[in-house]
C-alpha positions in Angstrom: -162.0 58.1 83.9 -163.7 55.1 82.2 -163.2 54.8 78.5 -165.4 52.9 76.0 -163.3 53.7 73.0 -159.7 54.6 72.4 -158.9 58.3 71.8 -156.4 59.6 69.2 -155.1 63.1 69.7 -154.2 65.4 66.8 -152.1 68.4 67.4 -152.1 71.0 64.6 -153.2 74.5 63.6 -156.0 76.0 61.4 -158.0 72.8 60.7 -160.2 74.6 58.1 -157.2 75.5 55.9 -157.4 73.4 52.7 -154.3 71.2 53.4 -155.2 70.6 57.0 -158.9 70.2 56.2 -158.2 67.5 53.6 -155.6 65.8 55.9 -158.2 65.6 58.7 -160.8 64.3 56.3 -158.8 61.3 55.5 -157.4 60.9 59.0 -160.8 61.0 60.7 -162.4 58.8 58.2 -159.8 56.1 58.7 -159.9 56.5 62.5 -163.6 56.0 62.5 -163.2 52.9 60.4 -160.9 51.6 63.1 -163.4 52.6 65.9 -161.2 55.4 67.4 -162.5 58.7 68.7 -160.4 61.7 67.6 -159.6 64.9 69.6 -158.1 67.7 67.6 -156.2 70.3 69.6 -155.6 73.4 67.4 -155.4 77.1 67.1 -157.6 78.9 64.6 -154.7 80.7 62.8 -151.3 79.3 62.1 -149.6 82.6 61.3 -148.6 85.2 63.8 -151.1 88.0 63.2 -150.0 89.7 66.5 -147.8 88.3 69.2 -150.5 88.7 71.9 -153.2 86.9 69.8 -150.8 84.2 68.8 -149.7 83.6 72.5 -153.4 83.5 73.5 -154.2 80.9 70.9 -151.1 78.8 71.5 -152.2 78.4 75.1 -154.7 75.7 74.0 -151.9 73.2 73.9 -151.3 73.5 77.7 -154.7 72.0 78.5 -154.0 68.6 76.9 -154.2 65.7 79.3 -151.8 63.4 77.7 -152.7 60.5 80.0 -156.2 60.4 78.4 -154.8 59.8 74.9 -153.9 56.5 73.3 -151.9 57.8 70.4 -151.0 61.2 68.8 -150.8 62.5 65.3 -148.5 65.6 65.4 -148.5 68.1 62.5 -145.5 70.4 63.4 -145.3 72.2 60.0 -148.5 74.1 60.9 -147.1 75.2 64.3 -143.8 76.8 63.4 -144.4 80.4 64.6 -142.6 81.3 67.8 -141.2 77.7 68.0 -144.6 76.4 69.2 -143.8 73.1 67.3 -140.6 72.6 69.5 -142.5 73.5 72.7 -145.3 71.0 72.0 -142.8 68.4 70.8 -140.9 68.6 74.2 -144.2 68.4 76.0 -145.1 65.2 74.1 -141.6 63.7 74.8 -141.9 64.6 78.5 -145.5 63.6 79.2 -146.5 60.9 76.6 -145.0 57.4 76.4 -147.4 55.9 73.8 -147.1 55.9 70.0 -146.7 59.2 68.1 -146.6 59.9 64.4 -145.2 63.1 62.9 -146.7 64.3 59.6 -144.7 66.0 56.8 -141.7 66.9 59.1 -139.0 64.4 59.8 -138.7 64.0 63.6 -135.7 62.7 65.6 -138.1 61.3 68.2 -141.1 59.9 66.3 -141.8 58.0 63.1 -142.9 60.2 60.2 -145.3 60.1 57.3 -144.8 62.4 54.3 -147.4 63.6 51.8 -146.5 62.1 48.4 -146.0 65.3 46.4 -143.4 63.6 44.2 -145.9 61.5 42.2 -148.3 64.4 41.5 -145.6 66.8 40.4 -144.2 64.1 38.1 -147.6 63.7 36.5 -147.8 67.5 35.8 -144.3 67.7 34.3 -144.9 64.5 32.3 -148.1 66.1 31.0 -146.2 69.1 29.7 -143.7 66.9 28.0 -146.0 64.2 26.6 -149.1 66.2 25.8 -147.6 69.6 24.8 -144.2 68.4 23.6 -142.3 70.9 25.8 -138.8 70.2 26.8 -137.5 73.5 28.2 -139.3 73.6 31.5 -138.3 75.9 34.4 -139.4 75.0 37.9 -140.2 77.3 40.9 -140.3 75.4 44.1 -140.9 76.6 47.6 -138.7 77.8 50.5 -135.3 76.2 50.3 -134.9 73.3 52.8 -138.7 73.0 53.4 -139.7 69.4 53.0 -142.6 70.2 50.7 -140.3 72.3 48.5 -137.7 69.5 48.4 -140.3 66.7 47.5 -141.9 68.8 44.8 -138.5 69.6 43.3 -137.7 65.9 43.4 -140.8 65.2 41.4 -139.6 67.7 38.7 -136.2 66.1 38.6 -137.6 62.5 38.3 -139.9 63.5 35.5 -137.1 65.0 33.5 -134.8 62.0 34.1 -137.6 59.5 33.0 -138.0 61.5 29.8 -134.3 61.8 29.1 -134.3 65.5 29.4 -131.1 67.0 31.0 -131.5 68.7 34.4 -130.5 72.4 34.1 -130.0 73.9 37.6 -130.2 77.4 36.2 -133.8 76.7 35.4 -134.6 76.0 39.1 -135.8 78.8 41.4 -136.9 79.0 45.0 -140.0 80.8 46.0 -142.1 81.5 49.1 -145.3 79.4 48.6 -147.0 82.7 48.2 -147.6 85.5 45.7 -144.4 87.5 46.2 -141.6 85.9 44.1 -143.1 85.5 40.6 -141.6 88.8 39.4 -138.1 87.8 40.5 -138.3 84.5 38.7 -139.6 86.0 35.5 -137.0 88.8 35.6 -134.2 86.3 36.1 -135.4 84.3 33.1 -135.6 87.4 31.0 -132.0 88.4 32.0 -130.8 85.0 30.8 -129.4 85.3 27.3 -131.3 82.2 26.2 -134.9 82.4 25.0 -137.6 82.2 27.7 -138.5 78.6 28.7 -141.4 76.9 27.1 -143.1 76.4 30.5 -142.7 77.4 34.1 -144.0 74.7 36.5 -144.6 75.9 40.1 -144.9 74.0 43.4 -148.2 75.7 44.3 -151.0 77.7 42.7 -150.2 80.9 44.5 -146.7 81.0 43.0 -148.1 80.0 39.6 -150.5 83.0 39.7 -147.6 85.3 40.7 -145.6 84.0 37.7 -148.6 84.5 35.3 -149.1 88.1 36.5 -145.4 88.8 36.0 -145.4 87.3 32.5 -148.4 89.4 31.6 -146.8 92.5 32.9 -143.8 92.0 30.6 -146.0 91.3 27.5 -145.9 87.5 27.5 -149.1 85.6 26.9 -150.1 82.5 29.0 -150.0 79.8 27.6 -149.3 81.0 24.1 -145.8 82.2 24.9 -145.1 80.5 28.1 -147.1 77.7 29.7 -147.6 77.8 33.5 -148.7 75.0 35.9 -149.3 75.0 39.7 -149.9 72.5 42.4 -152.5 72.1 45.2 -155.5 73.2 43.1 -156.8 76.0 45.4 -159.8 78.2 44.5 -157.6 81.1 43.5 -156.0 79.0 40.8 -159.3 77.5 39.7 -160.9 80.9 39.3 -157.8 82.6 37.8 -157.8 83.5 34.1 -156.5 81.4 32.5 -157.4 78.7 35.1 -154.3 77.0 36.4 -153.4 73.4 35.5 -152.7 71.8 38.8 -153.2 68.8 41.1 -155.1 68.5 44.4 -152.9 67.8 47.4 -153.1 64.1 48.3 -153.2 65.1 52.0 -156.4 63.0 52.6 -154.3 60.0 51.7 -151.6 61.2 54.0 -154.1 61.4 56.8 -155.2 57.8 56.2 -151.6 56.7 56.0 -150.8 58.4 59.3 -153.6 56.7 61.1 -152.6 53.3 59.6 -149.0 53.8 60.9 -150.3 54.9 64.3 -152.7 52.0 64.5 -149.9 49.5 63.7 -147.7 51.0 66.5 -150.6 50.9 69.0 -151.5 47.3 68.1 -148.0 46.1 67.4 -149.0 44.9 63.9 -147.3 45.3 60.5 -147.6 48.6 58.7 -147.9 48.4 54.9 -147.6 51.9 53.3 -149.1 52.8 50.0 -148.4 56.1 48.3 -149.8 57.6 45.2 -150.3 61.0 43.7 -153.6 62.6 42.7 -155.0 63.2 39.2 -154.2 66.4 37.3 -156.9 69.1 37.3 -156.5 70.3 33.7 -156.8 74.0 33.2 -156.0 76.4 30.4 -152.7 77.8 31.7 -150.8 74.8 30.2 -152.4 75.0 26.8 -155.3 72.6 27.4 -158.8 73.8 26.8 -160.4 72.3 29.9 -162.3 74.5 32.4 -160.9 73.5 35.8 -163.9 74.9 37.6 -166.2 72.5 35.6 -163.9 69.6 36.5 -164.2 70.5 40.2 -167.9 70.9 39.9 -168.4 67.5 38.4 -166.0 65.9 40.8 -167.6 67.2 44.0 -171.2 67.6 42.6 -171.1 71.2 43.8 -169.1 74.4 43.3 -166.4 75.3 45.7 -166.6 79.1 46.1 -166.3 81.6 48.9 -170.0 81.7 49.7 -169.4 79.5 52.7 -171.2 81.5 55.2 -174.8 81.3 54.3 -177.0 82.7 57.1 -173.9 83.7 59.1 -172.8 86.2 56.5 -176.4 87.5 56.0 -177.2 91.2 56.6 -179.8 89.9 59.1 -177.2 88.2 61.3 -177.1 90.3 64.5 -175.2 87.7 66.6 -172.4 90.1 67.6 -174.7 92.9 68.5 -176.9 90.6 70.5 -174.0 89.1 72.5 -172.3 92.4 73.3 -175.7 93.8 74.6 -175.8 91.3 77.4 -174.6 92.3 80.9 -174.9 89.0 82.8 -173.3 85.7 82.1 -176.4 83.6 82.2 -178.3 85.8 79.8 -175.2 85.9 77.6 -175.1 82.1 77.4 -178.8 82.0 76.6 -178.2 84.4 73.7 -175.2 82.4 72.5 -177.2 79.1 72.7 -179.7 80.6 70.3 -177.0 81.5 67.8 -175.5 78.0 67.8 -177.9 77.2 64.9 -175.4 79.0 62.7 -172.9 76.2 63.2 -175.3 73.3 62.5 -178.4 72.0 64.2 -177.0 68.6 64.8 -173.4 69.6 65.8 -172.3 69.4 69.4 -170.7 72.5 71.0 -169.3 73.1 74.5 -168.0 76.3 76.0 -165.6 75.8 78.8 -164.5 78.8 80.9 -161.9 79.2 83.5 -162.8 80.1 87.1 -162.8 83.9 87.4 -162.5 84.1 83.6 -163.4 87.8 83.8 -160.9 88.6 86.5 -163.3 90.7 88.5 -161.5 93.6 90.3 -158.9 94.0 87.6 -157.6 97.6 87.1 -155.2 99.2 84.6 -152.6 99.2 87.4 -153.3 95.5 88.3 -153.7 93.5 85.1 -153.0 90.1 86.7 -155.2 88.2 84.2 -154.6 84.6 83.1 -152.2 84.2 80.2 -150.8 80.8 80.6 -152.6 77.6 81.5 -156.2 77.0 82.6 -157.8 76.9 86.1 -157.9 73.5 87.8 -161.7 73.8 88.0 -163.4 74.7 84.8 -167.0 75.7 84.3 -169.3 74.5 81.5 -171.9 77.2 81.1 -173.2 76.1 77.7 -173.7 72.7 76.2 -175.3 72.1 72.8 -175.8 68.4 72.1 -177.5 68.2 68.8 -180.7 70.2 69.0 -180.7 70.1 72.8 -179.2 73.2 74.5 -178.4 73.6 78.2 -177.2 76.8 80.0 -175.8 76.3 83.5 -173.0 78.8 84.6 -172.5 76.8 87.8 -171.6 73.4 86.3 -168.0 72.6 87.0 -165.5 69.9 86.0 -161.8 69.2 86.6 -159.4 70.3 83.8 -158.0 66.8 83.7 -161.3 65.6 82.2 -160.8 68.1 79.3 -164.5 67.6 78.5 -167.0 65.7 80.8 -168.7 64.0 77.8 -165.5 63.1 76.0 -165.6 59.4 77.1 -169.4 58.8 77.2 -170.6 55.6 75.7 -171.7 56.3 72.1 -172.8 54.0 69.3 -170.2 55.3 66.9 -166.9 57.3 67.0 -166.9 61.1 67.2 -164.3 63.8 66.5 -163.8 66.7 69.0 -162.2 70.0 68.0 -160.6 71.8 71.0 -160.0 75.5 70.2 -158.9 78.5 72.4 -161.3 81.1 73.6 -159.1 84.2 74.2 -158.9 87.9 73.6 -155.3 88.8 72.6 -153.3 87.0 75.2 -156.1 87.0 77.8 -157.3 83.4 78.4 -161.0 82.9 78.9 -161.1 79.1 78.4 -161.7 76.9 75.4 -164.5 75.6 73.1 -165.2 72.2 71.8 -167.0 71.5 68.5 -167.9 67.8 68.0 -169.4 65.9 65.2 -170.0 62.3 64.1 -168.8 62.7 60.5 -165.3 63.1 59.0 -165.7 66.8 58.1 -164.1 69.5 60.3 -166.2 72.3 61.7 -168.2 74.5 59.2 -166.3 77.3 57.4 -168.1 80.0 59.4 -167.0 78.5 62.7 -163.7 80.4 63.0 -165.4 83.8 62.6 -168.3 82.6 64.8 -165.8 81.9 67.5 -164.2 85.3 67.0 -167.6 86.8 67.8 -167.7 84.7 70.9 -164.3 85.9 72.1 -164.9 89.5 71.3 -168.3 89.5 73.0 -166.9 87.8 76.1 -164.3 90.6 76.3 -167.2 93.1 76.1 -169.0 91.2 78.8 -165.9 91.0 81.0 -165.4 94.8 80.7 -169.1 95.4 81.6 -168.9 93.1 84.6 -165.7 94.8 85.8 -167.3 98.2 85.5 -170.3 97.0 87.5 -168.0 95.4 90.0 -166.0 98.7 90.4 -169.2 100.7 90.8 -170.4 98.3 93.5 -167.0 98.5 95.2 -167.2 102.3 95.1 -170.6 102.1 96.8 -169.2 99.7 99.4 -166.2 101.9 100.0 -167.6 105.4 99.9 -165.3 108.1 98.7 -166.9 110.7 101.0 -165.9 111.2 104.6 -169.1 110.9 106.6 -168.0 113.4 109.3 -166.8 116.2 107.2 -168.5 115.7 103.8 -165.2 116.0 101.8 -163.4 113.2 100.0 -161.8 110.6 102.2 -158.6 108.5 101.8 -160.3 106.2 99.3 -161.2 109.3 97.3 -157.7 110.5 97.4 -156.3 107.2 96.3 -158.8 107.0 93.5 -158.3 110.4 92.0 -154.7 111.4 92.9 -152.9 109.1 90.5 -155.2 110.0 87.7 -154.6 113.7 88.3 -150.9 113.0 88.4 -150.8 111.0 85.2 -152.9 113.6 83.3 -150.5 116.3 84.5 -147.4 114.3 83.5 -148.9 113.7 80.1 -149.9 117.3 79.5 -146.7 118.8 81.0 -148.6 120.9 83.5 -147.9 121.6 87.1 -149.1 119.7 90.2 -150.3 121.7 93.3 -150.5 120.1 96.7 -151.3 121.5 100.1 -151.0 119.2 103.1 -152.5 120.3 106.4 -152.3 118.8 109.9 -154.8 119.8 112.6 -152.8 121.0 115.6 -153.4 119.6 119.1 -156.3 117.3 118.2 -155.4 114.8 120.9 -155.3 117.6 123.5 -158.7 118.8 122.5 -160.2 115.2 122.6 -158.6 114.4 125.9 -159.4 117.7 127.6 -162.7 118.7 126.2 -164.1 115.5 124.8 -164.5 114.0 121.4 -167.5 116.1 120.5 -165.2 119.1 120.7 -162.6 117.2 118.7 -165.2 116.5 116.0 -166.0 120.2 115.9 -162.3 121.0 115.3 -162.1 118.3 112.6 -165.2 119.6 110.8 -164.0 123.2 111.1 -160.7 122.4 109.6 -162.4 120.6 106.8 -164.7 123.6 106.2 -161.6 125.8 106.1 -160.0 123.6 103.4 -163.3 123.3 101.4 -164.0 127.0 101.3 -160.4 127.7 100.2 -160.8 125.4 97.1 -161.7 126.9 93.8 -163.4 124.9 91.1 -160.1 123.5 89.9 -159.1 122.1 93.3 -160.2 119.1 95.4 -159.8 118.6 99.1 -159.5 115.4 101.1 -159.4 114.2 104.7 -156.8 111.5 104.4 -156.4 110.8 108.2 -157.9 111.7 111.5 -156.3 115.1 111.5 -154.7 115.3 108.1 -156.1 117.2 105.0 -155.0 117.6 101.4 -155.8 120.0 98.6 -154.9 118.7 95.2 -155.0 120.3 91.8 -153.6 119.8 88.3 -154.9 122.9 86.6 -153.9 126.0 88.6 -151.6 128.4 86.9 -149.2 129.5 89.6 -147.9 129.0 93.2 -149.6 132.3 94.2 -152.9 130.5 94.1 -151.6 128.0 96.7 -150.5 130.9 98.9 -154.0 132.4 98.5 -155.5 129.1 99.6 -153.3 128.8 102.6 -154.1 132.4 103.6 -157.8 131.7 103.1 -157.6 128.7 105.4 -155.9 130.6 108.2 -158.3 133.6 107.8 -161.3 131.3 108.0 -159.9 129.6 111.2 -159.2 133.0 112.8 -162.8 134.1 112.2 -164.1 130.8 113.7 -161.9 131.0 116.7 -163.1 134.6 117.3 -166.7 133.8 116.9 -166.9 130.4 118.6 -165.2 131.5 121.8 -164.0 128.0 122.5 -161.5 127.2 125.3 -159.0 126.3 122.6 -157.9 127.6 119.2 -158.2 125.6 116.0 -155.1 125.9 113.8 -153.5 123.9 111.0 -149.8 123.4 110.1 -149.4 123.4 106.3 -146.8 122.5 103.7 -147.1 122.7 99.9 -145.7 121.6 96.6 -146.1 123.3 93.2 -144.3 122.4 90.0 -143.9 120.0 87.0 -143.7 116.3 87.7 -142.0 115.0 84.5 -139.1 113.7 86.6 -141.3 111.8 89.1 -142.6 108.2 88.6 -145.6 108.7 90.8 -147.3 111.3 93.1 -145.5 109.9 96.1 -142.4 112.1 95.8 -144.2 115.4 95.4 -146.5 114.4 98.2 -143.6 113.6 100.5 -142.0 117.0 99.7 -145.2 118.8 100.7 -145.5 116.6 103.8 -141.9 117.4 104.9 -142.7 121.1 104.6 -145.8 120.6 106.6 -143.7 118.8 109.3 -141.4 121.8 109.4 -144.4 124.0 110.0 -145.6 121.7 112.7 -142.3 121.8 114.5 -142.3 125.6 114.3 -145.8 125.6 115.8 -144.7 123.4 118.7 -141.7 125.6 119.4 -143.8 128.7 119.3 -146.7 127.4 121.4 -144.8 124.9 123.6 -145.6 121.3 124.0 -148.2 122.1 126.7 -151.2 123.6 125.1 -151.8 127.3 125.8 -155.0 129.0 124.6 -154.1 131.6 122.0 -156.2 133.8 119.8 -154.2 135.8 117.4 
């Protein structure tokens, strides 16, 4: 492949999450300044919502062609579920011999860059000391041993030391970076014989909110009785009452630093690092009167709220309904092409599907669908290049290319987001969102892609149903000579009847019959007489069947009656007697130079101890064989006309 610009790979999860989004913003901006393209390989969700879905998403990392990359930024802290970080790290070690930079996790194999949480936390603690004259400050950091928790705790320690305040380890608590530990911390402080601390500083806003809620529940006022601060300045903290005094994560700076380090390794030039924290977003939880929401509004000239979805979240958006209504791949892609306007008119989007992505012919008994890896040949049925949209289900490319347009000549760099297209652990392929600016994909993109994956699963099921109907037509279940079900019909219905009986605890009824002396009739009187005997035997079985029975011709001279709903073995005996009586009447009326008779064996009983219908069937078959042997002994091996 010919490259006109070097390509940086970024391996992470959930690019739209605030920390990752900001990291990518600084990373991509700096990469563009250095004239690098960027390919981000990521899952949509970093947490394990279900094992099947997580496995399906993590499969995206198996499609990376490491030989096409010139450097890698690895963000392992976002990939810790099910040891995906270790699996990917081993892949990089094995397959990639060029520069790699690890972000926020110390690696034994690659140089690392860490977000400078220390300086920001120091600013917050110093603000409490200098502005509000507080000296008894407790600190709630994150999970013990986690690098972010360690760095933020270090910032707390350094601020105390710089202000000559003794460090009291009994005022240090470990949390979970979430909302679950605030009550434990507040209760521990209340159990301490000393007065409550003047302030509780927290290593993230979610924990700060949990502390505020616990304090309020125990009758304390924030900040009048106890001041509270957070860190990372998320919307939940900004919108909380009182709004949380916090700092935005300097992860955009981390992204720029990571690219600078990678660039120095790629070009063998000197790396000069520069770290700094971010400014405090003053809120009311520390005792200041500042409205944090207004600060954010002024800083970004807009308001960050949850109304991200615009037209996508409109009551008039019928994207999912439109997609699941389609029954053919080409019309589906045409409908999806229309709805790409929801992710931006000028964005680029590519849907890449595996060969046989819908696994036509799959049954519940044969679910051999693709879970790991991608097909060597991929299809590119939908391409959106700005306002131009092309649908071509036949367009193919080799998986090693990753995306055919990835290395096209362009006037400026571009960022490509590779994400999985899957339903649970079923791999359909992957999607690529591309843009020429530093921002990641729009906030609605994750849900938009969930619609794509869900509707592709709907299309797969519809296509498999149509395939099975066609297969049933091609392999008719009715025997043309006799008009009863054939072997295909038996195979299709018998296991379903068996499984229903096993689930309900009922009894299975089987009669197996074998037409006697068919070869003799064919050889002696011709195949037309043999056909008469075959049809007569089938008629005998059919007329003996009540509404709760089915009969089948499963071989040239072999017949079966099957039922899962008759009440007793007596009904089987009645059916056998009915068959014999029917044949006796036909033999008397037809006056043929031969008699038509059938040897039969049966089974009736519960099937809870059996794994399939095979054992009950074999029991009936062995009893039929005993009947057959008795017939031969009674009649002799040389046919003798007999009308009884």
